[in-house]
DRENVO-380253 format. One line per 2 residues: number of its first residue (from 1); their letters; for each residue x, y, z of C-alpha. Coordinates in steps of 0.25 Angstrom, whole numbers. Layout:
<rs>
NUM) a) X Y Z  ...
</rs>
This chain:
<rs>
1) xx) -242 -211 26  -251 -207 14
3) xx) -250 -193 10  -259 -188 -1
5) xx) -251 -176 -4  -240 -185 -9
7) xx) -245 -192 -22  -242 -206 -24
9) xx) -233 -209 -36  -227 -221 -43
11) xx) -217 -222 -32  -227 -227 -23
13) xx) -232 -238 -33  -217 -242 -35
15) xx) -215 -243 -20  -227 -252 -18
17) xx) -223 -261 -30  -209 -262 -24
19) xx) -214 -265 -11  -223 -276 -16
21) xx) -211 -282 -25  -202 -281 -12
23) xx) -212 -290 -5  -213 -299 -16
25) xx) -198 -302 -17  -195 -302 -3
27) xx) -207 -309 4  -207 -324 6
29) xx) -220 -325 -2  -227 -337 -5
31) xx) -232 -334 -19  -230 -323 -30
33) xx) -240 -320 -41  -236 -312 -53
35) xx) -245 -308 -64  -249 -297 -75
37) xx) -261 -291 -80  -264 -284 -93
39) xx) -277 -277 -95  -285 -269 -106
41) xx) -295 -259 -101  -306 -251 -108
43) xx) -311 -239 -100  -324 -232 -106
45) xx) -322 -219 -97  -308 -217 -93
47) xx) -310 -204 -87  -323 -207 -80
49) xx) -330 -196 -88  -345 -194 -87
51) xx) -345 -191 -102  -335 -191 -113
53) xx) -330 -204 -109  -316 -208 -113
55) xx) -312 -222 -115  -298 -228 -112
57) xx) -291 -241 -116  -280 -246 -107
59) xx) -270 -258 -105  -264 -262 -91
61) xx) -253 -272 -88  -247 -275 -75
63) xx) -242 -285 -65  -249 -293 -53
65) xx) -240 -298 -42  -245 -305 -29
67) xx) -236 -311 -18  -242 -319 -6
69) xx) -239 -327 6  -251 -335 12
71) xx) -244 -343 23  -238 -340 37
73) xx) -241 -330 47  -238 -319 37
75) xx) -246 -319 24  -247 -308 13
77) xx) -250 -306 -1  -246 -294 -10
79) xx) -253 -291 -24  -249 -281 -34
81) xx) -256 -277 -47  -252 -266 -56
83) xx) -253 -262 -71  -250 -251 -80
85) xx) -262 -245 -87  -260 -240 -102
87) xx) -271 -232 -108  -272 -232 -123
89) xx) -280 -219 -125  -278 -211 -112
91) xx) -266 -203 -109  -259 -201 -96
93) xx) -267 -212 -88  -258 -224 -90
95) xx) -253 -228 -76  -249 -240 -67
97) xx) -259 -246 -57  -255 -254 -44
99) xx) -263 -262 -34  -255 -268 -22
101) xx) -261 -276 -11  -252 -281 1
103) xx) -259 -290 12  -252 -297 23
105) xx) -257 -305 35  -249 -309 47
107) xx) -253 -318 58  -248 -313 71
109) xx) -253 -325 78  -264 -336 77
111) xx) -275 -326 81  -269 -312 75
113) xx) -266 -308 61  -264 -295 54
115) xx) -266 -291 40  -261 -280 32
117) xx) -267 -276 18  -262 -265 9
119) xx) -269 -261 -4  -262 -251 -14
121) xx) -268 -246 -27  -262 -236 -37
123) xx) -274 -236 -47  -283 -228 -55
125) xx) -298 -227 -53  -300 -227 -68
127) xx) -299 -242 -68  -306 -252 -58
129) xx) -308 -266 -56  -315 -276 -47
131) xx) -304 -274 -36  -307 -259 -36
133) xx) -321 -262 -33  -318 -270 -20
135) xx) -308 -259 -15  -317 -247 -19
137) xx) -309 -240 -30  -321 -240 -39
139) xx) -324 -225 -40  -314 -217 -32
141) xx) -314 -207 -44  -317 -212 -58
143) xx) -308 -201 -64  -296 -203 -54
145) xx) -284 -208 -61  -275 -214 -50
147) xx) -276 -216 -35  -268 -223 -25
149) xx) -275 -231 -14  -269 -239 -2
151) xx) -276 -247 9  -268 -253 20
153) xx) -276 -261 30  -271 -269 43
155) xx) -280 -279 50  -276 -287 63
157) xx) -285 -299 66  -285 -305 80
159) xx) -293 -318 84  -298 -316 98
161) xx) -305 -329 99  -310 -339 90
163) xx) -322 -330 87  -317 -316 89
165) xx) -308 -308 80  -303 -294 81
167) xx) -298 -286 69  -290 -273 69
169) xx) -289 -265 56  -281 -253 51
171) xx) -280 -246 38  -274 -235 30
173) xx) -280 -231 16  -276 -220 7
175) xx) -279 -215 -7  -272 -205 -16
177) xx) -278 -200 -29  -268 -197 -40
179) xx) -276 -185 -45  -282 -179 -33
181) xx) -293 -170 -38  -306 -174 -32
183) xx) -302 -187 -24  -296 -186 -11
185) xx) -283 -193 -6  -286 -200 8
187) xx) -281 -209 18  -288 -217 29
189) xx) -284 -224 42  -292 -235 47
191) xx) -293 -243 60  -303 -253 65
193) xx) -306 -266 73  -316 -277 72
195) xx) -321 -288 81  -326 -301 74
197) xx) -333 -313 80  -336 -326 74
199) xx) -351 -327 77  -353 -341 70
201) xx) -345 -349 60  -350 -341 49
203) xx) -353 -328 55  -343 -317 60
205) xx) -347 -304 66  -338 -292 70
207) xx) -338 -277 75  -328 -266 72
209) xx) -325 -252 72  -316 -244 62
211) xx) -310 -230 61  -305 -223 48
213) xx) -298 -209 47  -298 -204 33
215) xx) -290 -192 28  -294 -185 14
217) xx) -285 -176 7  -292 -164 0
219) xx) -293 -164 -15  -297 -154 -25
221) xx) -312 -156 -22  -313 -158 -7
223) xx) -307 -155 7  -299 -165 14
225) xx) -305 -172 26  -304 -182 37
227) xx) -313 -193 40  -316 -202 52
229) xx) -324 -215 51  -328 -224 63
231) xx) -335 -236 59  -341 -248 68
233) xx) -346 -260 61  -351 -274 63
235) xx) -348 -286 54  -354 -299 50
237) xx) -348 -310 41  -356 -322 37
239) xx) -350 -334 30  -363 -339 23
241) xx) -356 -351 17  -342 -354 14
243) xx) -344 -346 1  -352 -335 5
245) xx) -349 -324 15  -357 -312 20
247) xx) -352 -300 28  -358 -288 33
249) xx) -352 -276 41  -357 -262 45
251) xx) -358 -251 55  -359 -236 58
253) xx) -348 -227 54  -345 -213 59
255) xx) -338 -204 49  -332 -190 52
257) xx) -326 -181 41  -318 -168 42
259) xx) -314 -159 31  -301 -152 31
261) xx) -303 -137 34  -296 -129 23
263) xx) -298 -115 17  -294 -118 3
265) xx) -295 -129 -7  -287 -133 -19
267) xx) -292 -134 -33  -289 -132 -48
269) xx) -291 -118 -53  -301 -122 -63
271) xx) -314 -130 -62  -313 -143 -70
273) xx) -308 -157 -71  -305 -168 -82
275) xx) -315 -174 -91  -309 -186 -98
277) xx) -295 -182 -99  -297 -168 -101
279) xx) -296 -157 -91  -307 -147 -91
281) xx) -310 -134 -84  -325 -130 -81
283) xx) -331 -119 -89  -334 -107 -79
285) xx) -348 -105 -86  -351 -120 -83
287) xx) -350 -118 -68  -364 -115 -61
289) xx) -366 -106 -50  -366 -111 -35
291) xx) -380 -113 -29  -375 -105 -17
293) xx) -365 -95 -23  -375 -92 -34
295) xx) -366 -82 -41  -353 -91 -42
297) xx) -350 -102 -51  -344 -114 -44
299) xx) -335 -126 -48  -344 -137 -44
301) xx) -355 -132 -54  -346 -132 -66
303) xx) -352 -140 -77  -343 -150 -84
305) xx) -353 -158 -91  -361 -148 -100
307) xx) -352 -136 -100  -339 -138 -109
309) xx) -327 -138 -100  -314 -131 -103
311) xx) -302 -140 -107  -289 -137 -100
313) xx) -276 -143 -97  -278 -141 -82
315) xx) -287 -135 -71  -277 -125 -67
317) xx) -269 -125 -54  -274 -130 -41
319) xx) -277 -118 -32  -281 -116 -17
321) xx) -295 -110 -17  -300 -103 -4
323) xx) -313 -108 2  -321 -95 3
325) xx) -336 -100 7  -344 -112 10
327) xx) -346 -123 21  -339 -135 25
329) xx) -342 -148 32  -329 -148 40
331) xx) -332 -161 48  -344 -170 47
333) xx) -348 -184 52  -358 -195 49
335) xx) -362 -209 53  -363 -219 42
337) xx) -362 -235 40  -351 -243 35
339) xx) -352 -258 32  -356 -268 21
341) xx) -359 -282 17  -353 -292 8
343) xx) -356 -306 2  -345 -315 -3
345) xx) -348 -328 -10  -340 -338 -18
347) xx) -346 -350 -25  -340 -360 -35
349) xx) -341 -351 -47  -345 -338 -41
351) xx) -339 -327 -32  -348 -316 -27
353) xx) -345 -304 -18  -354 -293 -15
355) xx) -353 -282 -4  -358 -268 1
357) xx) -348 -260 9  -349 -246 15
359) xx) -336 -240 21  -328 -228 23
361) xx) -321 -224 9  -306 -225 13
363) xx) -302 -220 0  -313 -212 -6
365) xx) -307 -201 -13  -317 -191 -6
367) xx) -311 -181 4  -322 -185 14
369) xx) -326 -197 22  -333 -206 13
371) xx) -341 -219 12  -339 -230 2
373) xx) -351 -239 -2  -348 -251 -11
375) xx) -356 -262 -16  -348 -274 -23
377) xx) -352 -286 -31  -342 -296 -37
379) xx) -347 -308 -44  -338 -318 -51
381) xx) -341 -331 -58  -328 -340 -58
383) xx) -331 -355 -61  -318 -363 -58
385) xx) -320 -372 -70  -319 -360 -79
387) xx) -307 -351 -83  -316 -339 -83
389) xx) -324 -330 -73  -333 -319 -74
391) xx) -336 -308 -63  -344 -295 -61
393) xx) -342 -284 -50  -350 -272 -46
395) xx) -348 -261 -36  -355 -249 -32
397) xx) -347 -239 -23  -350 -226 -17
399) xx) -341 -216 -10  -348 -205 -2
401) xx) -344 -195 7  -350 -197 21
403) xx) -351 -183 26  -354 -169 21
405) xx) -343 -164 12  -338 -150 9
407) xx) -339 -147 -6  -328 -137 -12
409) xx) -333 -128 -23  -327 -117 -31
411) xx) -332 -103 -36  -327 -102 -51
413) xx) -323 -91 -60  -322 -89 -75
415) xx) -307 -93 -77  -298 -94 -88
417) xx) -305 -99 -101  -318 -99 -94
419) xx) -315 -110 -85  -320 -111 -71
421) xx) -309 -106 -61  -310 -108 -46
423) xx) -311 -96 -38  -313 -100 -23
425) xx) -319 -112 -16  -331 -114 -7
427) xx) -337 -126 0  -351 -132 3
429) xx) -356 -144 11  -361 -155 3
431) xx) -371 -163 10  -372 -174 0
433) xx) -360 -184 0  -350 -185 -11
435) xx) -352 -198 -18  -346 -207 -29
437) xx) -354 -219 -34  -347 -230 -42
439) xx) -352 -242 -49  -343 -253 -55
441) xx) -346 -265 -62  -336 -276 -68
443) xx) -339 -288 -76  -328 -297 -81
445) xx) -323 -311 -84  -310 -318 -82
447) xx) -303 -329 -89  -291 -338 -85
449) xx) -284 -339 -98  -274 -348 -92
451) xx) -267 -351 -79  -260 -338 -79
453) xx) -268 -329 -89  -282 -323 -85
455) xx) -291 -313 -93  -302 -304 -88
457) xx) -312 -296 -95  -320 -285 -88
459) xx) -330 -274 -90  -330 -263 -79
461) xx) -340 -252 -77  -339 -240 -67
463) xx) -349 -229 -65  -346 -218 -55
465) xx) -356 -208 -50  -352 -196 -41
467) xx) -362 -187 -33  -356 -174 -40
469) xx) -351 -178 -53  -341 -168 -59
471) xx) -329 -167 -68  -320 -174 -58
473) xx) -329 -185 -54  -339 -188 -65
475) xx) -350 -199 -65  -344 -209 -75
477) xx) -346 -223 -81  -334 -232 -85
479) xx) -333 -245 -93  -320 -253 -93
481) xx) -317 -266 -101  -305 -273 -96
483) xx) -297 -285 -101  -287 -291 -92
485) xx) -276 -302 -94  -269 -307 -81
487) xx) -257 -316 -81  -252 -322 -68
489) xx) -240 -331 -66  -241 -343 -58
491) xx) -239 -340 -43  -225 -341 -39
493) xx) -223 -348 -25  -211 -341 -19
495) x) -210 -350 -6
</rs>
């Protein structure tokens, strides 16, 4: 079971890779695919700074492995991609990334099947691609170096009659941030059921209900909490033509959030953070007075933009600060709407997918029950008679807490060297929700250089806006230019 107080290490990465290789070498697979990827990346704003942007150049190389068996009662596919990213002009950020997906389907009988899917990612949020748009990794935190995310899902499908199907689902999701400053590790358990009916040859409808329990660890900015979600929904799928499909789903959701009751919080001794790759302490005189405690300077009103910060090697030790005043939300509930709509279209030369989705944020990074709204557009022009293709992708997503939240603030005093030093903590209820908005655009082209070699050129853009921009979560713009070369061996048929 996941424990966020035990940090994940390279041993976990090695275990997952070893597991995959064991399956590759022992399973009676039908096909083995092996390849390699080399990539150059230019990043215009590596540290996601609102100003004083610092560019970075890097190179990545790593393997791609896939093994699959598509016949018989038991079918599966395992895919792994990894790479080591080397930065030419940044120190201490070189690292290995891994993406692993395992999916298996077993037909219990002619009318019953079960499918198990597990996705594991050991990645940084400093880089992003089209696959990150789909899974919602676009803006967990633009300054976050490394995080681990795992999604395990099980689905049982039973054909009751020729027209009626029933689905049972269960899932377990967790996320672990390597540098847990203002993003919360969390885990979530999910169960649900859906009843589907084939209304006509091209129309399917269904109704369902799901329940999610989510547990958030505290971080240096927020209390820990627990969230409960109960959602009922209706679904309609319409096969407009053989190449066009429309789907729509939605329904009300009841959400309850309960904060942990604690009498003290953990924070660093001095107020500050990192600007680019430099640790800075806030100047005490840059901190304004609190609107309620009018004679006290507070951490949330320290100015990092116009007042010069104090350079330092660290922010001092983490200390426990007593909470001496203020109000708390405690527990809160609300009713909202979850659902969405999508269109999938495939033509001779064009492929289009567009969707809007609103759901519970299973791995939001916020220590409070949150929603995830996302709009996606993917358009690809790939004429079969040519060896090249072009594509464009766009997404907008918003992570927003669903209930009132308790803000933690600190009274500061004039500390060593004139730095703002925390004295004690107090709380206040924030009526407006925490929010992160993220815009991503990708345009690119690919060439089949030969049967085994492929090249891709991409330009990516990301803009992140936060409701309360600060030193640890600034508004930022980032441009990336990527050139990728892939080499894939011919598939190896094992049996």
